[in-house]
RODO-2510 file (C-alpha; in nm, 4 decimals, decimal comma):
residues 323
     n   res          X          Y          Z
     1     m     0,0000     0,0000     0,0000
     2     s     0,1229     0,3465    -0,0732
     3     g     0,2419     0,5327     0,2342
     4     y     0,3575     0,2238     0,4206
     5     g     0,6403     0,0956     0,1996
     6     i     0,7477    -0,2632     0,2601
     7     v     0,6156    -0,3563     0,6038
     8     p     0,6996    -0,6841     0,7837
     9     e     0,4137    -0,9342     0,7675
    10     y     0,3662    -0,9511     1,1456
    11     i     0,3026    -0,5739     1,1602
    12     w     0,0285    -0,5832     0,8945
    13     e    -0,2180    -0,7549     1,1282
    14     f    -0,2164    -0,4434     1,3453
    15     i    -0,2254    -0,1933     1,0571
    16     m    -0,4840    -0,3697     0,8394
    17     p    -0,6614    -0,6599     1,0156
    18     s    -0,8166    -0,9304     0,7994
    19     v    -1,1679    -0,8672     0,6721
    20     i    -1,1838    -1,2141     0,5125
    21     s    -1,0237    -1,5215     0,6672
    22     v    -1,0274    -1,8546     0,4850
    23     a    -0,8956    -2,1582     0,6742
    24     n    -0,8428    -2,5153     0,5511
    25     l    -1,1074    -2,4730     0,2815
    26     n    -1,1858    -2,7680     0,0542
    27     k    -1,4491    -2,8208    -0,2114
    28     t    -1,5228    -3,1508    -0,3845
    29     y    -1,8178    -3,1645    -0,6221
    30     a    -2,0560    -3,4599    -0,6532
    31     s    -1,8659    -3,5728    -0,9632
    32     g    -1,5613    -3,6278    -0,7445
    33     f    -1,3724    -3,3281    -0,8853
    34     q    -1,1796    -3,1455    -0,6124
    35     a    -1,1992    -2,7781    -0,7045
    36     l    -1,0280    -2,6405    -0,3925
    37     k    -0,7536    -2,8030    -0,1874
    38     n    -0,6861    -2,6797     0,1654
    39     i    -0,7082    -2,3072     0,0888
    40     n    -0,5761    -2,0683     0,3543
    41     l    -0,6076    -1,6996     0,2759
    42     d    -0,6404    -1,3719     0,4651
    43     i    -0,7511    -1,0553     0,2885
    44     r    -0,6765    -0,7279     0,4636
    45     r    -0,9320    -0,4614     0,5334
    46     g    -0,9126    -0,1765     0,2852
    47     e    -0,6833    -0,3355     0,0280
    48     i    -0,7231    -0,4187    -0,3398
    49     f    -0,6469    -0,7889    -0,3723
    50     a    -0,6091    -0,9448    -0,7175
    51     l    -0,6791    -1,3168    -0,7500
    52     l    -0,5127    -1,4545    -1,0605
    53     g    -0,5286    -1,7985    -1,2125
    54     p    -0,5919    -1,9767    -1,5428
    55     n    -0,9380    -2,1009    -1,6396
    56     g    -1,0433    -2,3880    -1,4145
    57     a    -0,7961    -2,2922    -1,1419
    58     g    -1,0670    -2,2532    -0,8742
    59     k    -1,1173    -1,8749    -0,8702
    60     t    -1,4929    -1,8856    -0,9270
    61     t    -1,5470    -2,1665    -0,6754
    62     l    -1,3516    -1,9792    -0,4076
    63     i    -1,5434    -1,6556    -0,4639
    64     s    -1,8762    -1,8404    -0,4757
    65     i    -1,8074    -2,0032    -0,1394
    66     i    -1,7030    -1,6767     0,0268
    67     c    -2,0156    -1,5081    -0,1117
    68     g    -2,2389    -1,7887     0,0179
    69     l    -2,3436    -1,9170    -0,3246
    70     v    -2,1714    -2,2562    -0,2946
    71     n    -2,1265    -2,4691     0,0172
    72     p    -1,7741    -2,5812     0,1100
    73     s    -1,6935    -2,9477     0,1704
    74     s    -1,4841    -2,8528     0,4748
    75     g    -1,3063    -2,5568     0,6274
    76     t    -1,4203    -2,2170     0,7512
    77     v    -1,4673    -1,8706     0,6033
    78     l    -1,5174    -1,5540     0,8072
    79     a    -1,6435    -1,2330     0,6448
    80     d    -1,5823    -0,9364     0,8736
    81     g    -1,5826    -1,1809     1,1659
    82     h    -1,9036    -1,3622     1,0647
    83     d    -1,8972    -1,7318     0,9732
    84     i    -2,0495    -1,7697     0,6254
    85     i    -2,2361    -2,0858     0,7276
    86     r    -2,3443    -2,0238     1,0893
    87     n    -2,4010    -1,6487     1,0427
    88     y    -2,5012    -1,6463     0,6777
    89     r    -2,7183    -1,3338     0,6792
    90     q    -2,4684    -1,1209     0,8719
    91     a    -2,1780    -1,2407     0,6570
    92     r    -2,3628    -1,1935     0,3277
    93     s    -2,4731    -0,8423     0,4240
    94     k    -2,1069    -0,7432     0,4394
    95     i    -2,0390    -0,8581     0,0826
    96     g    -2,1183    -0,7121    -0,2568
    97     l    -2,0652    -0,9239    -0,5679
    98     v    -2,0278    -0,7933    -0,9213
    99     p    -2,0602    -1,0939    -1,1539
   100     q    -1,8874    -1,1173    -1,4880
   101     e    -2,2118    -1,1682    -1,6787
   102     l    -2,4317    -0,8678    -1,7494
   103     t    -2,7411    -1,0094    -1,5774
   104     t    -2,9792    -0,7164    -1,5418
   105     d    -3,3485    -0,6599    -1,6030
   106     a    -3,3349    -0,4893    -1,9406
   107     f    -3,6604    -0,2969    -1,9018
   108     e    -3,6044    -0,1613    -1,5498
   109     t    -3,4613     0,1848    -1,4911
   110     v    -3,1212     0,2275    -1,3310
   111     w    -3,2780     0,3767    -1,0167
   112     a    -3,5334     0,0973    -0,9813
   113     t    -3,2907    -0,1925    -1,0244
   114     v    -3,0355    -0,0491    -0,7794
   115     s    -3,3052     0,0297    -0,5227
   116     f    -3,4514    -0,3201    -0,5612
   117     s    -3,1098    -0,4771    -0,4941
   118     r    -3,0907    -0,2858    -0,1659
   119     g    -3,4301    -0,4217    -0,0643
   120     l    -3,3167    -0,7798    -0,1262
   121     f    -3,0839    -0,7467     0,1720
   122     g    -3,3632    -0,6245     0,3982
   123     k    -3,2298    -0,2712     0,4039
   124     p    -3,4835     0,0104     0,4380
   125     p    -3,5125     0,2562     0,1486
   126     n    -3,2342     0,5136     0,1455
   127     p    -3,2621     0,7429    -0,1581
   128     a    -2,9629     0,9486    -0,0383
   129     h    -2,7352     0,6439    -0,0466
   130     i    -2,8618     0,5353    -0,3877
   131     e    -2,8026     0,8863    -0,5229
   132     k    -2,4515     0,8974    -0,3722
   133     t    -2,3675     0,5597    -0,5282
   134     l    -2,4992     0,6537    -0,8716
   135     r    -2,3138     0,9853    -0,8663
   136     a    -1,9887     0,8116    -0,7629
   137     l    -2,0224     0,5804    -1,0621
   138     s    -2,1166     0,8611    -1,3061
   139     l    -2,4646     0,7120    -1,3449
   140     w    -2,6751     0,9901    -1,1968
   141     n    -2,7719     1,1377    -1,5336
   142     k    -2,8795     0,7866    -1,6427
   143     k    -3,0940     0,7119    -1,3355
   144     d    -3,4218     0,7180    -1,5299
   145     n    -3,2869     0,5307    -1,8328
   146     k    -3,3913     0,1729    -1,8977
   147     l    -3,0981    -0,0675    -1,8806
   148     i    -3,1573    -0,1828    -2,2369
   149     t    -3,0571     0,1645    -2,3599
   150     l    -2,7181     0,1670    -2,1867
   151     s    -2,3782     0,0810    -2,3299
   152     g    -2,1899    -0,2264    -2,2083
   153     g    -1,9615    -0,0122    -1,9928
   154     m    -2,2560     0,1654    -1,8310
   155     k    -2,4318    -0,1660    -1,7647
   156     r    -2,1181    -0,2856    -1,5850
   157     r    -2,1268     0,0265    -1,3702
   158     v    -2,4895    -0,0524    -1,2868
   159     l    -2,3787    -0,3974    -1,1671
   160     i    -2,1300    -0,2277    -0,9342
   161     a    -2,4032     0,0089    -0,8107
   162     k    -2,6326    -0,2880    -0,7399
   163     a    -2,3528    -0,4592    -0,5468
   164     l    -2,2956    -0,1433    -0,3410
   165     s    -2,6637    -0,0704    -0,2796
   166     h    -2,6726    -0,2395     0,0626
   167     e    -2,3507    -0,0676     0,1813
   168     p    -2,1158    -0,3694     0,1939
   169     q    -1,7631    -0,3460     0,3304
   170     i    -1,6289    -0,6099     0,0898
   171     l    -1,6696    -0,5973    -0,2874
   172     f    -1,5927    -0,8857    -0,5228
   173     l    -1,5359    -0,7921    -0,8851
   174     d    -1,5337    -1,0897    -1,1208
   175     e    -1,3601    -0,9797    -1,4423
   176     p    -1,4799    -0,6189    -1,3930
   177     t    -1,3613    -0,4897    -1,7307
   178     a    -1,4214    -0,7950    -1,9498
   179     g    -1,5294    -0,6799    -2,2946
   180     v    -1,4698    -0,3143    -2,2097
   181     d    -1,2510    -0,1032    -2,4386
   182     v    -0,9150     0,0269    -2,3164
   183     s    -1,0228     0,3854    -2,2412
   184     l    -1,3296     0,2760    -2,0477
   185     r    -1,1212     0,0135    -1,8666
   186     k    -0,8995     0,2889    -1,7296
   187     e    -1,2068     0,4804    -1,6166
   188     m    -1,3246     0,1682    -1,4345
   189     w    -0,9864     0,1367    -1,2640
   190     q    -1,0354     0,4873    -1,1273
   191     v    -1,3821     0,3913    -1,0018
   192     v    -1,2343     0,0912    -0,8194
   193     r    -0,9610     0,3042    -0,6617
   194     s    -1,2146     0,5586    -0,5418
   195     l    -1,4211     0,2806    -0,3830
   196     r    -1,1120     0,1572    -0,2001
   197     d    -1,0488     0,5121    -0,0793
   198     t    -1,3903     0,5071     0,0924
   199     g    -1,2805     0,2015     0,2947
   200     v    -1,4294    -0,0765     0,0808
   201     t    -1,2108    -0,3851     0,0468
   202     i    -1,1836    -0,4884    -0,3194
   203     i    -1,1169    -0,8429    -0,4382
   204     l    -1,0930    -0,8757    -0,8133
   205     t    -1,0365    -1,1611    -1,0515
   206     t    -0,9043    -1,0675    -1,3899
   207     h    -0,7574    -1,2067    -1,7091
   208     y    -0,6016    -0,8675    -1,7800
   209     i    -0,2692    -0,8931    -1,6020
   210     e    -0,2099    -0,5205    -1,6476
   211     e    -0,5249    -0,4640    -1,4420
   212     a    -0,3675    -0,6395    -1,1430
   213     e    -0,0343    -0,4712    -1,2088
   214     e    -0,1990    -0,1302    -1,2222
   215     m    -0,4351    -0,1566    -0,9249
   216     a    -0,3587    -0,4358    -0,6791
   217     d    -0,1864    -0,3941    -0,3454
   218     r    -0,1377    -0,7692    -0,3190
   219     v    -0,1600    -1,0566    -0,5639
   220     g    -0,2737    -1,4131    -0,5003
   221     v    -0,2174    -1,6862    -0,7568
   222     i    -0,4385    -1,9961    -0,7589
   223     n    -0,3729    -2,2988    -0,9790
   224     n    -0,5232    -2,6486    -0,9770
   225     g    -0,7329    -2,5559    -0,6737
   226     e    -0,4365    -2,4481    -0,4611
   227     i    -0,3069    -2,1079    -0,3576
   228     i     0,0504    -2,1150    -0,4816
   229     l     0,1491    -1,7623    -0,3851
   230     v     0,0254    -1,4556    -0,1987
   231     e     0,2551    -1,1565    -0,2049
   232     e     0,2741    -0,7785    -0,2062
   233     k     0,2704    -0,6874    -0,5739
   234     n     0,5849    -0,4771    -0,5576
   235     v     0,7696    -0,7358    -0,3482
   236     l     0,6654    -1,0105    -0,5901
   237     m     0,8010    -0,8209    -0,8871
   238     h     1,1195    -0,7429    -0,6944
   239     k     1,1705    -1,1072    -0,5992
   240     l     1,0819    -1,2746    -0,9256
   241     g     1,1319    -0,9998    -1,1792
   242     k     1,4248    -0,9758    -1,4137
   243     k     1,5708    -0,6661    -1,5683
   244     q     1,7211    -0,6446    -1,9113
   245     l     1,9836    -0,3960    -2,0161
   246     k     1,9824    -0,3443    -2,3926
   247     l     2,2890    -0,1835    -2,5475
   248     q     2,2666    -0,0465    -2,9002
   249     l     2,6097    -0,0928    -3,0515
   250     a     2,8027     0,1627    -3,2532
   251     q     2,9259    -0,1156    -3,4827
   252     p     2,7527    -0,4540    -3,5376
   253     l     2,9196    -0,7659    -3,4001
   254     a     2,9458    -1,1018    -3,5718
   255     s     2,9649    -1,2776    -3,2337
   256     i     3,0131    -1,2104    -2,8637
   257     p     3,3816    -1,2131    -2,7618
   258     p     3,4781    -1,5009    -2,5243
   259     c     3,6013    -1,2500    -2,2651
   260     l     3,2364    -1,1482    -2,2071
   261     a     3,1045    -1,5040    -2,1610
   262     v     3,0616    -1,4576    -1,7844
   263     y     2,7757    -1,2119    -1,8465
   264     q     2,5742    -1,4581    -2,0606
   265     l     2,4908    -1,1826    -2,3066
   266     t     2,2722    -1,2387    -2,6094
   267     l     2,3240    -1,0767    -2,9464
   268     t     2,0356    -0,9791    -3,1721
   269     p     2,0272    -1,1456    -3,5173
   270     e     2,1335    -0,8185    -3,6775
   271     g     2,4332    -0,8021    -3,4426
   272     d     2,3586    -0,4415    -3,3486
   273     e     2,2295    -0,4933    -2,9937
   274     l     2,3606    -0,6734    -2,6857
   275     v     2,1136    -0,7819    -2,4178
   276     y     2,2174    -0,8397    -2,0566
   277     t     1,9587    -1,0063    -1,8274
   278     y     2,0142    -0,9817    -1,4521
   279     d     1,8334    -1,0304    -1,1218
   280     t     1,6856    -0,7154    -0,9732
   281     q     1,8321    -0,8090    -0,6327
   282     r     2,1897    -0,8371    -0,7553
   283     q     2,4391    -0,5588    -0,7029
   284     h     2,4773    -0,3094    -0,9837
   285     n     2,8548    -0,3701    -0,9598
   286     d     2,7969    -0,6342    -1,2310
   287     i     2,6811    -0,3650    -1,4721
   288     t     2,9797    -0,1449    -1,3886
   289     a     3,2095    -0,4416    -1,4541
   290     l     3,0258    -0,5146    -1,7806
   291     f     3,0800    -0,1595    -1,9042
   292     s     3,4490    -0,1837    -1,8137
   293     d     3,4907    -0,5156    -1,9932
   294     l     3,3070    -0,3872    -2,3000
   295     n     3,5467    -0,0948    -2,3113
   296     q     3,8463    -0,3285    -2,2759
   297     a     3,7121    -0,5352    -2,5655
   298     g     3,6802    -0,2230    -2,7792
   299     i     3,3017    -0,2478    -2,8018
   300     r     3,1240     0,0874    -2,8015
   301     f     2,7525     0,1495    -2,7613
   302     i     2,5495     0,4556    -2,8584
   303     d     2,2339     0,4003    -2,6560
   304     l     2,0973     0,1864    -2,3750
   305     k     1,7641     0,1113    -2,2153
   306     t     1,6358    -0,1133    -1,9383
   307     t     1,3153    -0,3149    -1,9217
   308     q     1,1685    -0,5151    -1,6331
   309     t     0,9724    -0,8387    -1,6328
   310     s     0,5984    -0,7746    -1,6287
   311     l     0,3558    -0,9301    -1,3837
   312     e     0,2189    -1,1331    -1,6757
   313     e     0,5563    -1,3004    -1,7341
   314     i     0,5892    -1,3750    -1,3609
   315     f     0,2374    -1,5216    -1,3562
   316     v     0,3068    -1,7487    -1,6528
   317     k     0,6233    -1,8786    -1,4850
   318     l     0,4363    -1,9537    -1,1617
   319     v     0,1496    -2,1471    -1,3166
   320     r     0,3830    -2,3466    -1,5380
   321     k     0,5794    -2,4756    -1,2411
   322     p     0,5205    -2,8483    -1,1855
   323     s     0,2793    -2,9271    -0,9017
***
């Protein structure tokens, strides 16, 4: 989280206590398929948590259990301190869910469908809250429009408004920008950030890795029904990321001189660029030594640039690891 830097794990429980606690959670369907295997996960109050995983990894099953839509085979889930089985109503009232599918009543108005969603949770009418929610999502000028007349992006905002209608403290966003164009996606990111700023905890699943990279405070990776990693996003990229130093050469090379073999450089097919890949945690003395050795070898470069491994590349590496 911005403002805290890298904080030791044991201190986080005092700064941001868990709003969702999942312990020893398992789910086996009647077919015998085990969708979740001993899941343990704590999500901190007020954070944006991105849950990543390939299709069939268990993301939807995990969210469905936390939201009370699917029963677990074993294990416990607490939502803001309420057990989702023993205290279903209290737990569910704390949670808002924005599904991936655009399931809305096409011929209702925006105001009516959002107000109706609030009533489903037994909440008394509160026009002021509905107005505040619609204004926050830039839907106020559409409040009397029928849903069928709205664009796909606006309909997705209506789904968020419906999920927020009963004033939950936890919001699940399942593929919140699926099918949304790039400019509108960035607008939606800003909406999500503003919700977090009001104290709502956001848990999102996404296939857009840049969405997690842009917004998440922490990242969890699930694969084959198991949580294989939970980490601060920045720490994860620092630990697993690689940097590349690309040197544009003044004169093309036919091959890399043997005296530079220690650096495991690669040469582009055209011979005009050397690429040095190194761990982000290693000392930069290696780069200083590389420059010195290049000079000794009579190799001059006219430009350089660095690139860092993206979260997408890290994710692909993690899910390809053997179980």
